[in-house]
TISE-786913 format. One line per 8 residues: number of its first residue (from 1); their letters; for each residue y, z, x of N, C-alpha, C. Coordinates in steps of 0.2 Angstrom, whole numbers, plus 2048, in hexadecimal, padded with zeros to 3 digits. Layout:
% residues N
NUM) A) Y,Z,X,Y,Z,X,Y,Z,X ~ ...
END
This chain:
% residues 353
1) MKNKKVVV) B3F,9AE,5C3,B39,9AA,5C5,B36,9A6,5C0 ~ B36,9A9,5BA,B32,9A6,5B4,B34,99F,5B3 ~ B3A,99D,5B4,B3D,997,5B3,B3C,992,5B9 ~ B39,994,5BE,B38,990,5C4,B32,98B,5C3 ~ B33,985,5C3,B2D,980,5C3,B2B,97E,5C9 ~ B24,97C,5CA,B21,979,5D0,B1C,974,5CE ~ B1D,96F,5D1,B18,969,5D0,B12,96A,5D5 ~ B0C,96B,5D3,B06,96C,5D7,B02,966,5D7
9) GMSGGIDS) B00,963,5DD,AFC,95E,5DE,AF5,961,5DD ~ AF1,95E,5D8,AEB,961,5D6,AE5,95C,5D8 ~ AE1,95D,5DD,ADC,958,5DF,AD6,959,5DB ~ AD5,95F,5D7,ACE,960,5D4,ACA,965,5D8 ~ ACD,966,5DE,AC9,96B,5E3,ACB,972,5E2 ~ AC8,977,5E6,AC9,97E,5E5,AD0,980,5E7 ~ AD2,97D,5ED,AD8,97F,5F0,ADE,97E,5EC ~ ADF,978,5E9,AE5,976,5E5,AE4,97A,5DE
17) SVAALLLQ) ADE,97B,5DC,ADD,97F,5D5,AE0,986,5D6 ~ ADE,989,5DC,AE0,990,5DD,AE8,990,5DF ~ AEA,98B,5E2,AF1,98B,5E3,AF5,98B,5DD ~ AF3,987,5D8,AF6,987,5D1,AF6,98E,5CE ~ AF0,991,5CF,AEF,998,5CC,AF3,99D,5CF ~ AF4,99D,5D5,AF8,9A2,5D9,AFF,9A1,5D7 ~ B02,99B,5D7,B09,99A,5D5,B0A,99C,5CE ~ B05,99B,5CA,B06,99D,5C3,B07,9A5,5C2
25) QQGYEVIG) B02,9A8,5C6,B03,9AF,5C7,B09,9B2,5CA ~ B0C,9AE,5CE,B13,9B0,5D1,B19,9AF,5CC ~ B17,9AC,5C6,B1C,9AB,5C1,B1F,9A4,5C1 ~ B1D,99F,5C5,B1F,998,5C4,B1C,995,5BE ~ B20,990,5BC,B1E,98C,5B7,B1B,986,5BA ~ B14,985,5BA,B10,980,5BE,B0F,97A,5BA ~ B10,974,5BD,B0E,96E,5BA,B09,96A,5BF ~ B03,969,5BC,AFE,966,5C1,AFF,95E,5C1
33) VTLKHLPD) AFE,95B,5C7,AFE,954,5C7,AF9,952,5CC ~ AF5,94D,5C9,AEF,94A,5CD,AF1,943,5CE ~ AF0,941,5D4,AF1,93A,5D6,AEB,936,5D6 ~ AEA,931,5D2,AE4,92C,5D2,AE6,927,5D7 ~ AE3,927,5DD,AE5,923,5E3,ADF,91E,5E5 ~ AD9,920,5E3,AD3,91C,5E5,AD2,916,5DF ~ AD1,910,5E2,ACF,90B,5DD,AC9,90C,5D9 ~ AC8,90A,5D3,AC3,90C,5CF,ABC,90B,5D2
41) ELSENPGK) ABB,906,5D6,AB4,905,5D9,AB3,90B,5DE ~ AB8,90E,5E0,AB7,914,5E5,AB7,91B,5E2 ~ ABA,91B,5DB,ABB,921,5D8,AB4,924,5D5 ~ AAF,920,5D5,AA9,923,5D2,AA4,925,5D7 ~ AA6,929,5DC,AA2,92C,5E1,AA2,933,5E1 ~ AA0,937,5DC,AA1,93E,5DB,A9D,942,5E1 ~ AA1,946,5E4,A9D,94B,5E9,A9D,949,5F0 ~ A9F,942,5F1,A9E,940,5F8,AA5,942,5FC
49) TCCSLDDI) AAA,940,5F9,AB1,942,5FC,AB5,946,5F8 ~ ABB,943,5F6,ABF,946,5F1,AC2,941,5ED ~ AC6,943,5E8,ACA,93E,5E4,AC6,939,5E0 ~ AC0,93B,5DE,ABC,937,5D9,ABF,938,5D2 ~ ABC,934,5CD,ABE,936,5C6,ABC,93D,5C4 ~ AB6,93F,5C7,AB4,946,5C5,AB9,94B,5C8 ~ ABC,94A,5CD,AC1,94E,5D0,AC7,94E,5CB ~ AC9,948,5C9,ACF,948,5C4,ACD,94C,5BE
57) NDARYTCY) AC7,94C,5BB,AC5,950,5B6,AC5,957,5B7 ~ AC3,959,5BD,AC3,960,5BF,ACA,963,5BF ~ ACF,95F,5C2,AD6,961,5C2,AD8,962,5BB ~ AD7,95D,5B6,AD9,95D,5AF,AD6,964,5AC ~ AD0,965,5AD,ACD,96B,5AA,AD0,971,5AD ~ AD1,972,5B3,AD4,978,5B6,ADB,979,5B3 ~ ADF,974,5B2,AE6,974,5AF,AE5,977,5A8 ~ AE0,974,5A5,ADF,976,59E,ADE,97E,59D
65) NLGIPHYV) ADA,980,5A2,AD8,987,5A2,ADE,98C,5A4 ~ AE2,989,5A8,AE8,98D,5AA,AED,98C,5A5 ~ AED,988,5A0,AF2,987,59B,AF8,984,59E ~ AF7,97F,5A3,AFD,97B,5A6,AFC,974,5A4 ~ B02,970,5A4,B02,969,5A3,AFE,966,5A9 ~ AFB,960,5A7,AF8,95C,5AD,AFA,955,5AC ~ AFC,952,5B1,AFE,94A,5B1,AF9,947,5B7 ~ AF7,941,5B5,AF4,93C,5BA,AF8,936,5BB
73) INVVDEFK) AFA,935,5C2,AFE,930,5C4,AFA,92B,5C8 ~ AFA,924,5C6,AF6,91F,5C9,AFA,91D,5CF ~ AF7,91E,5D5,AFB,91C,5DB,AF6,917,5DF ~ AF2,914,5DC,AED,910,5DF,AF0,90A,5E4 ~ AF5,907,5E1,AF8,901,5E5,AFB,904,5EC ~ AFF,90A,5EB,B02,90D,5F1,AFC,90F,5F6 ~ AF7,912,5F3,AF2,914,5F8,AEE,90E,5FC ~ AED,909,5F8,AEA,903,5FB,AEE,901,601
81) KEVMEYFV) AF5,900,600,AF9,8FD,605,AFB,902,60A ~ AFC,908,609,AFE,90D,60E,AF9,910,612 ~ AF3,911,60F,AED,914,612,AE7,910,614 ~ AE5,90C,60F,ADF,908,610,AE0,902,614 ~ AE6,8FF,613,AE7,8F9,618,AE9,8FC,61F ~ AED,901,61F,AEF,904,625,AE8,906,629 ~ AE3,909,626,ADD,90B,629,ADA,905,62C ~ AD9,8FF,629,AD6,8F9,62B,ADA,8F6,631
89) KMYNEGKT) AE0,8F6,630,AE5,8F3,635,AE4,8F7,63C ~ AE4,8FE,63C,AE3,901,642,ADD,900,645 ~ AD7,900,642,AD1,8FE,645,AD1,8F7,648 ~ AD4,8F3,644,AD4,8EC,647,AD8,8EB,64D ~ ADD,8F0,64E,AE1,8F1,654,ADE,8F5,65A ~ AD8,8F7,659,AD4,8FB,65E,AD6,902,65E ~ ADA,905,658,ADC,90C,658,AD8,910,653 ~ AD9,916,654,AD6,91B,64F,ADB,91E,64A
97) PSPCVICD) ADB,91C,644,AE0,91E,63F,ADF,925,63D ~ AE4,928,63A,AE4,92F,636,AE6,92E,62F ~ AE2,92B,62B,AE4,92A,624,AE6,92F,620 ~ AE4,935,621,AE6,93B,61D,AED,93D,61E ~ AEF,93D,625,AF6,93E,627,AFB,939,623 ~ AF9,933,624,AFD,92E,621,AFD,92E,619 ~ AF8,930,616,AF7,931,60F,AFC,936,60D ~ AFC,93C,610,B00,941,60E,B07,93F,60E
105) EKVKIKKL) B09,93C,613,B10,93A,614,B12,934,60F ~ B0E,92F,60F,B11,929,60B,B0E,928,604 ~ B09,92D,602,B07,92C,5FB,B07,933,5F8 ~ B02,937,5FA,B01,93D,5F6,B08,942,5F5 ~ B0A,944,5FB,B10,948,5FA,B16,944,5F8 ~ B17,93E,5FA,B1D,93A,5F8,B1D,939,5F0 ~ B17,938,5ED,B17,937,5E6,B18,93E,5E2 ~ B15,943,5E5,B17,94A,5E2,B1E,94B,5E2
113) VEFADKMR) B21,94A,5E7,B29,94B,5E8,B2C,946,5E3 ~ B2A,940,5E2,B2D,93B,5DD,B2D,93E,5D6 ~ B27,940,5D5,B25,943,5CE,B2A,949,5CD ~ B2A,94E,5D2,B2E,954,5D1,B36,952,5D0 ~ B38,94D,5D4,B3F,94B,5D3,B40,948,5CC ~ B3C,944,5C9,B3D,941,5C3,B3D,947,5BE ~ B39,94C,5BF,B39,952,5BA,B3E,957,5BC ~ B42,956,5C1,B47,95A,5C3,B45,961,5C5
121) IKYISTGH) B3F,961,5C9,B3C,967,5CB,B3C,967,5D2 ~ B3F,96D,5D5,B40,96E,5DC,B39,96F,5E0 ~ B35,973,5DE,B2F,975,5E2,B29,971,5E1 ~ B26,970,5E6,B1F,96C,5E6,B1A,970,5EA ~ B14,96F,5E9,B0F,973,5EC,B08,96F,5EC ~ B04,971,5F0,AFD,96F,5F1,AF8,974,5F3 ~ AF2,972,5F4,AED,977,5F6,AEC,977,5FE ~ AF2,975,602,AF1,975,609,AF2,97C,60B
129) YSKKSMNG) AEE,97E,611,AEF,984,614,AF4,984,61A ~ AFA,985,618,B00,985,61D,B05,98B,61B ~ B09,98C,620,B0E,991,61F,B15,98E,622 ~ B1A,991,621,B21,98F,623,B24,995,628 ~ B28,992,62C,B2B,997,631,B32,999,62E ~ B35,99E,631,B3C,9A0,62F,B41,99A,62E ~ B40,995,632,B44,98F,632,B43,98A,62D ~ B3D,98C,629,B3B,987,623,B37,982,626
137) LLMWDKEN) B34,982,62C,B30,97D,62E,B29,97F,62E ~ B24,97B,62F,B1D,97D,62E,B1B,981,634 ~ B16,985,634,B13,989,639,B0C,987,63A ~ B0A,988,640,B03,988,642,B00,98F,642 ~ AFC,990,63C,AF9,996,63B,AF2,996,63F ~ AF2,998,645,AEC,998,649,AE7,99D,647 ~ AE8,9A1,643,AE3,9A6,640,ADF,9A3,63A ~ AE2,99E,638,ADF,99B,632,ADB,994,634
145) RKDQSYML) AD5,994,634,AD1,98E,636,AD3,988,631 ~ AD5,989,62B,AD7,984,627,ADE,981,627 ~ AE2,984,62C,AE9,982,62D,AEA,97B,62D ~ AEE,978,629,AEF,971,628,AF6,96E,62A ~ AFA,972,62E,B00,970,630,B00,969,633 ~ AFB,968,637,AFA,962,63A,AFB,95C,635 ~ AF7,95C,630,AF7,957,62B,AFE,956,628 ~ B02,95A,628,B09,95A,624,B0F,959,629
153) YRLDKDIV) B0D,957,62F,B13,957,634,B18,951,632 ~ B16,94C,62E,B1B,947,62D,B1F,948,627 ~ B1F,94D,624,B23,94F,61E,B2A,950,621 ~ B2F,94D,61D,B36,94F,61F,B38,956,61E ~ B3D,959,621,B3E,960,621,B40,962,61A ~ B44,95D,616,B46,95F,610,B40,960,60B ~ B3B,95C,60C,B35,95D,608,B31,963,60A ~ B31,965,610,B2D,96B,612,B31,971,60F
161) ERFLFPLS) B38,971,60F,B3C,976,60C,B3A,978,604 ~ B38,972,601,B36,973,5FA,B2F,975,5F9 ~ B2B,975,5FE,B24,976,5FD,B22,97E,5FD ~ B1E,97F,5F8,B1B,986,5F7,B14,986,5FA ~ B12,98B,5FE,B0B,98B,600,B08,991,5FE ~ B05,992,5F8,B02,998,5F6,AFC,99A,5F9 ~ AF9,995,5FD,AF2,997,601,AF4,999,608 ~ AFA,99A,60A,AFC,99B,611,AF9,9A1,613
169) EYEKPQVR) AF7,9A6,60F,AF5,9AD,612,AED,9AD,610 ~ AEA,9A8,60E,AE3,9A8,60D,ADF,9A4,611 ~ AD8,9A6,612,AD3,9A1,615,ACF,99F,60F ~ ACB,99A,611,AC7,996,60C,AC2,99B,608 ~ ABE,99F,60B,ABA,9A4,607,ABE,9A8,602 ~ AC4,9AA,604,AC8,9AE,5FF,ACA,9AA,5F9 ~ ACC,9A4,5FB,ACE,99F,5F5,AC8,99E,5F0 ~ AC2,99D,5F3,ABC,99C,5EF,ABB,9A2,5EA
177) EIARQHGI) ABC,9A8,5ED,ABB,9AE,5EA,AC0,9AF,5E4 ~ AC6,9AD,5E5,ACB,9AD,5E0,ACA,9A9,5DB ~ AC7,9A3,5DC,AC5,99E,5D7,AC0,9A1,5D3 ~ ABB,9A4,5D6,AB5,9A6,5D3,AB7,9AC,5CE ~ ABB,9B0,5D0,ABE,9B6,5CC,AC2,9B4,5C6 ~ AC5,9AE,5C7,AC9,9AC,5C1,AC6,9A6,5BD ~ AC0,9A5,5BE,ABC,9A1,5BA,ABE,999,5BB ~ AC0,998,5C1,AC2,991,5C3,ABB,98D,5C4
185) HTHNKPDS) AB9,988,5C0,AB3,986,5C0,AB0,982,5C6 ~ AB5,981,5CA,AB3,97D,5D1,AB3,982,5D6 ~ AB2,988,5D5,AB2,98D,5DB,AAC,98C,5E0 ~ AA7,989,5DE,AA1,987,5E2,AA1,980,5E5 ~ AA7,97C,5E3,AA7,975,5E5,AA7,975,5EC ~ AA3,970,5EF,AA3,96F,5F7,AAA,96C,5F9 ~ AAC,96E,5FF,AB2,96B,602,AB0,963,603 ~ AB6,95F,602,AB5,958,602,AB4,956,60A
193) QGICFAPN) AB0,951,60B,AAF,94F,612,AB0,948,613 ~ AB3,946,619,AB3,93F,61A,ABA,93C,617 ~ ABA,935,617,ABF,931,615,ABE,92F,60D ~ AC3,931,609,AC2,930,602,AC0,929,600 ~ AC3,924,603,AC1,91D,601,ABC,91A,605 ~ AB9,91E,60A,AB3,91C,60D,AAD,921,60D ~ AAB,922,607,AA6,928,606,AA0,927,60A ~ A9E,921,60C,A98,920,610,A99,920,617
201) GYIPYLQK) A9F,921,619,AA1,921,620,AA6,91B,622 ~ AAA,91B,627,AAF,916,629,AAB,90F,62B ~ AA6,910,62E,AA3,909,631,AA0,905,62B ~ A9C,908,626,A9B,903,620,AA1,901,61D ~ AA6,905,61C,AAC,903,619,AAF,8FD,61D ~ AB0,8FD,623,AB3,8F8,627,AAE,8F2,627 ~ AA8,8F3,627,AA3,8ED,627,AA4,8E9,620 ~ AA5,8ED,61B,AA6,8EA,614,AAD,8E6,614
209) VLGDEVKK) AB2,8E9,616,AB9,8E7,616,ABA,8E1,61B ~ AB8,8E2,621,AB9,8DD,626,AB5,8D7,626 ~ AAE,8D8,624,AA9,8D3,624,AA9,8CF,62A ~ AAA,8C8,62A,AA9,8C4,630,AAE,8C4,635 ~ AB4,8C8,634,AB9,8CA,639,AB6,8CE,63F ~ AB0,8D1,63D,AAD,8D5,643,AA8,8D1,647 ~ AA9,8D1,64D,AA5,8CD,652,AA2,8D2,657 ~ A9C,8D0,659,A99,8D3,65F,A9D,8D2,665
217) GNFVDKDG) A9D,8D6,66A,AA0,8D5,670,A9D,8D9,676 ~ AA0,8DA,67B,A9E,8DD,681,AA0,8E4,682 ~ A9C,8E8,685,A9E,8EF,688,A9F,8ED,68F ~ AA5,8EF,692,AA6,8EE,699,AA8,8F4,69D ~ AA7,8F5,6A3,AA9,8FA,6A7,AB0,8F9,6A9 ~ AB3,8FE,6AD,ABA,8FD,6AF,ABB,8F7,6B3 ~ AB6,8F5,6B7,AB7,8EF,6BB,AB5,8E8,6B8 ~ AB4,8E9,6B1,AB3,8E3,6AD,AAB,8E0,6AD
225) NVVGQHIG) AA7,8E4,6B0,AA0,8E2,6B0,A9D,8E4,6A9 ~ A99,8DF,6A6,A96,8E0,69F,A90,8E4,6A0 ~ A90,8EA,69C,A8B,8EF,69C,A87,8EF,695 ~ A89,8EB,690,A85,8EB,68A,A89,8E7,685 ~ A87,8E8,67E,A8A,8E4,679,A8C,8E9,673 ~ A92,8E8,671,A94,8EC,66B,A93,8E8,664 ~ A93,8EB,65F,A93,8E8,658,A99,8E6,655 ~ A9F,8E8,658,AA5,8E6,656,AAA,8EC,658
233) YQFYTIGQ) AAF,8EA,65B,AB4,8EF,65E,AB7,8F4,659 ~ AB7,8F2,653,ABA,8F6,64D,AB6,8FC,64C ~ AB0,8FC,64E,AAC,902,64C,AAB,907,651 ~ AB0,907,656,AB0,90C,65C,AB6,90F,65C ~ AB6,915,65F,ABC,919,660,ABC,91B,668 ~ AC3,91D,66A,AC3,91F,671,AC0,926,672 ~ ABC,927,677,AB9,92D,678,AB2,92D,675 ~ AB0,928,671,AA9,928,66E,AA4,928,674
241) RRGLGLNL) A9E,92C,673,A99,92C,677,A92,92A,673 ~ A92,92C,66D,A8C,92B,669,A8C,924,666 ~ A86,922,665,A86,91B,661,A88,915,665 ~ A88,915,66B,A8A,90F,66F,A84,90B,670 ~ A7E,90D,670,A78,909,671,A78,907,678 ~ A7A,90B,67D,A7A,909,684,A75,90E,687 ~ A70,90B,68B,A6B,90F,68F,A6C,90E,696 ~ A71,911,699,A73,910,6A0,A72,916,6A4
249) GKPFFVSE) A6E,91A,6A2,A6C,920,6A6,A70,926,6A6 ~ A76,925,6A3,A7B,92B,6A3,A80,92A,69D ~ A83,92F,69B,A87,92E,695,A8D,929,697 ~ A8F,925,692,A95,921,693,A9A,922,68D ~ AA0,922,68E,AA5,923,689,AAA,91D,688 ~ AAC,91C,682,AB1,917,681,AB8,919,683 ~ ABA,915,688,AC1,917,68B,AC6,912,689 ~ AC5,90C,687,ACA,907,685,AC7,902,680
257) IRPETNEI) ACB,900,67B,AC9,8FB,676,ACD,8F5,677 ~ ACB,8EF,678,ACF,8E9,679,ACE,8E4,674 ~ AD1,8E5,66E,AD0,8E0,669,AD2,8D9,66B ~ AD6,8D7,66F,AD8,8D1,671,AD2,8CD,675 ~ ACE,8D1,678,AC8,8CD,67B,AC1,8D0,678 ~ AC2,8D4,673,ABC,8D7,670,AB7,8DA,675 ~ ABB,8DE,679,AB7,8E2,67E,AB8,8E9,67D ~ AB3,8ED,67F,AB4,8F5,67F,AB2,8F7,686
265) VVGDFEEL) AB7,8FB,689,AB6,8FD,68F,AB3,904,68F ~ AAD,905,693,AAA,90C,693,AAA,90E,69A ~ AA9,915,69A,AA9,918,6A1,AA7,91F,6A1 ~ AA8,922,6A6,AA7,92A,6A7,AAC,92D,6A3 ~ AAB,934,6A1,AAF,938,69D,AB6,938,6A1 ~ AB6,939,6A8,ABC,939,6AB,AC1,934,6AA ~ ABF,92E,6A8,AC3,928,6A7,AC7,929,6A0 ~ AC5,92E,69C,AC9,92F,696,ACF,934,697
273) LIDEIEVI) ACF,937,69D,AD4,93C,69E,ADB,939,6A1 ~ AE0,93B,69D,AE7,939,69F,AEB,93F,69D ~ AF1,93F,6A0,AF6,944,6A0,AFC,942,69C ~ AFD,93C,69A,B03,93A,697,B01,935,692 ~ B05,935,68C,B04,930,686,B0B,92F,684 ~ B0C,929,681,B12,927,67E,B11,929,676 ~ B17,92C,673,B17,92E,66C,B1B,929,668 ~ B18,926,664,B1C,921,660,B1C,923,658
281) NYKLYYKI) B20,920,655,B21,921,64D,B21,929,64C ~ B25,92C,651,B26,933,650,B2B,936,64B ~ B2A,93C,649,B2E,940,645,B2F,946,648 ~ B36,948,64A,B37,94F,64D,B3C,952,648 ~ B3B,959,648,B40,95D,644,B46,95F,648 ~ B46,95E,64F,B4B,960,653,B4D,95A,657 ~ B53,95A,65A,B56,954,65E,B51,954,664 ~ B4F,94E,667,B4B,94E,66D,B4E,951,673
289) EELLDKEI) B54,951,674,B58,954,679,B57,95C,679 ~ B56,95F,673,B55,966,673,B4E,968,675 ~ B49,963,676,B42,965,677,B40,963,67E ~ B44,95F,681,B41,95C,688,B3F,961,68D ~ B43,967,68D,B41,96B,693,B3D,971,691 ~ B3A,971,68B,B36,976,688,B2E,975,689 ~ B2B,97A,68A,B23,979,68A,B21,979,683 ~ B1D,974,681,B1B,973,67A,B14,973,67A
297) IARPRFSS) B11,975,674,B0A,975,673,B09,96F,66E ~ B04,96A,671,B03,964,66D,AFB,964,66A ~ AFB,962,664,AF4,961,662,AF3,959,661 ~ AEF,956,665,AEE,94E,665,AE9,94C,660 ~ AE6,951,65C,AE1,950,657,AE1,956,653 ~ ADF,956,64C,ADF,95B,648,ADA,961,64B ~ AD5,960,64E,AD1,965,651,AD3,968,657 ~ AD8,965,65A,ADB,968,661,ADD,96F,660
305) KGLKGKLI) ADB,973,665,ADD,97A,666,AE4,97B,669 ~ AE7,975,66B,AEE,975,66E,AEE,974,675 ~ AF2,970,678,AF3,96E,67F,AFA,96F,681 ~ AFC,972,686,B03,973,688,B05,96C,68C ~ B0C,96C,68B,B0F,966,68F,B17,965,68D ~ B1A,960,68F,B21,95F,68D,B22,958,68B ~ B27,957,687,B2A,951,684,B2E,94E,68A ~ B2D,947,68B,B31,944,690,B34,93D,68D
313) LKEDLLFF) B3B,93C,68E,B3E,936,68C,B3F,931,691 ~ B3C,92B,691,B3D,926,696,B3F,920,692 ~ B46,91E,694,B49,918,691,B48,917,68A ~ B4A,91D,686,B4A,91D,67F,B42,91D,67C ~ B3D,91E,680,B36,91F,67E,B34,926,67F ~ B31,928,67A,B2E,92F,67A,B27,930,67D ~ B26,934,682,B20,936,685,B1E,93D,684 ~ B18,93F,685,B16,946,685,B11,946,68C
321) KFNEKTHE) B14,94B,690,B10,94C,696,B0C,952,696 ~ B05,952,696,B01,958,696,B01,95B,69C ~ B01,962,69C,B00,966,6A2,AFA,964,6A6 ~ AF5,963,6A2,AEE,961,6A5,AEB,95A,6A2 ~ AE8,957,6A6,AE5,951,6A3,AE0,952,69D ~ AE0,94E,698,ADC,94F,692,AD9,949,68F ~ AD3,94A,68C,AD0,944,689,AD2,943,681 ~ AD6,948,67F,AD8,947,678,ADE,943,677
329) NSEGQHIV) ADD,93C,677,AE2,937,678,AE1,931,674 ~ ADD,931,66F,ADB,92B,66B,AE1,927,668 ~ AE2,921,66A,AE8,91D,668,AE8,91C,660 ~ AED,91E,65D,AEE,91D,656,AED,924,652 ~ AEA,929,656,AEA,930,653,AF1,933,654 ~ AF2,939,651,AF9,93C,651,AF9,942,655 ~ AFE,943,658,AFF,949,65D,B05,94D,659 ~ B04,953,658,B08,958,655,B0B,95D,65A
337) FYLNDELI) B11,95E,65A,B14,963,65E,B16,96A,65B ~ B15,96F,65F,B17,976,65D,B1B,979,662 ~ B20,97D,660,B24,981,664,B24,988,661 ~ B21,98D,665,B20,994,662,B1C,994,65C ~ B17,98F,65B,B13,98E,655,B17,98B,64F ~ B1D,989,650,B21,986,64B,B20,97E,64C ~ B1E,97B,647,B1D,974,647,B24,970,648 ~ B25,96C,64E,B2B,969,64F,B2B,962,64E
345) GGGEIKTK) B25,95F,64D,B25,958,64C,B1E,955,64F ~ B1E,94E,650,B18,94B,652,B19,943,652 ~ B14,940,653,B14,939,653,B0D,936,654 ~ B0D,92F,655,B07,92B,656,B06,92B,65E ~ AFF,92B,660,AFE,92B,667,AFD,923,669 ~ B00,922,66E,B00,91B,671,AFE,91C,679 ~ AF9,919,67B,AF6,91A,682,AF7,913,686 ~ AF7,90D,682,AF7,907,686,AFE,905,688
353) K) AFE,903,68E,B05,901,691,B07,8FA,68E
END
């Protein structure tokens, strides 16, 4: 074991710091890697999200105290293209993006793997709370509130096989206590919140980036009647109820966003309920044909408790049919599938015909 090396993605937070510590205690030779992905003007916001210059320094200090090497890799250009531009593009299309899912796939984990390959190191690790099945696939640990299998569903199977998850048997309070006991200086560091490149919220970020591209438009009901005015369709998401600025005597929900006409359709909660969505840009660990007749648990958002249904193939297009109608169907979000708690794949939600 002593000769086994592992590359650990070090964010400067508690989770990755304890992951490095635990792997070191297990006899691995640990190499810490921090990815600088935020542009300089966004890296100077300590404490609001993650990934600031302070976080990089925290990672460096932790590695120094553990006696392990530490590398910083600049991936700003890749992050701008794959995550920040994607984020804006999705809102411009009236969809709700999942930047962290895409970041893990196309930037963070990808770059860790590239670094490990260059160093001829097999194993990679992070501070994710995940575990693997006997088949070497990710599992949904329902007992752990921090389970992050959803966030990693787009990783290729050969990458999952190389992953070590030292936090798989722990919950956050336990991890904090381990950090405290071993003198990790960030043991009281708050959990990061929000979107790392939009520390003040996604609306101020979009306002700054889009500028004059944002136009006021109409709220309409399902019959096309104008019921109010919105401040720009990019600032709304499907299912939204708060912050609409409508005073119509009862709650209204955003049920559709129409970028082509700059209209937002609002209506009763029941208008959000559908029982079938198309799944695009999907990744599956099994052949589709092997899954079609099986009852599957789907999570159409990270916070979902799981909804039963079946995968359906129609003219080479993949759909998911829920057993019951649901409002968890925001276009652009990701739906992740499980069979007996084993993660079998997922994809992007498409609801428009």
